[in-house]
N, C-alpha and C positions, 0 to 999 in steps of 0.2 A: 504495499500498499503507499509505500515510497514518505515513510516516519523515521524509515533512520538516521539521527545525527543526534545533537544538540536540543532536547526537551523546545517547549512555547512562553516557557514563565517568560515574565516582564525584570528586566532589572533598578527600575527605576516607576516612578510614578506619579507625577506632577500635573497642578491645576492649576489654573487665575483665574482670579474673580475678581469681573469689573465695574462696583456701586458709584453708580447717581445717588446721594440724596443728601439733603440738607437733615438727617442727623449730625451727632458730636461727632468726633471720631472716637469716644472712648467707646460712647452709646457702639460705635458696630465692632469697633472692636471685641468687644463682650457678644456681641451678637455672631459674627465666625470662629469665636474659639465654641458657642453653643453649638452650628449648626457639627463643625469635626470633629464632636465629641456625639452628637444624632443620629449620624452617621454609618452606616450597618459598612458596609466596603470599603471606605478610610481610617475607624477602628480596627475591621481583620488583615488587612492593609501593616498597620500600625503594629500590632500584636499576632503573630498566622495563625492560627489555630491548623488542630487533624486537620485529612481534609480524604474523607471515605467515600468511593463507589458502588451502592450498589445495583444491579443490572438480569432482570429476568427477560428470557423467551419463552418469546409465544405458553407464559406459563411458571415455566421453569426457569430457576435458578441457577444465572454461567458464577465464573470464579473469574473476577479479570485483577 
């Protein structure tokens, strides 16, 4: 299937946020921190967790 070679893992992840607001700078900073804490994807990248895969084919469990 052509899957030889290195895996497909990210080496890094970055994102940029551009905000237009009349809110005070400190309030916007707090909002960004709050949003990062509540983001499941961001937290998973920061604190990696074990990943498991289960699969079934026509109702039968596959060993993967």
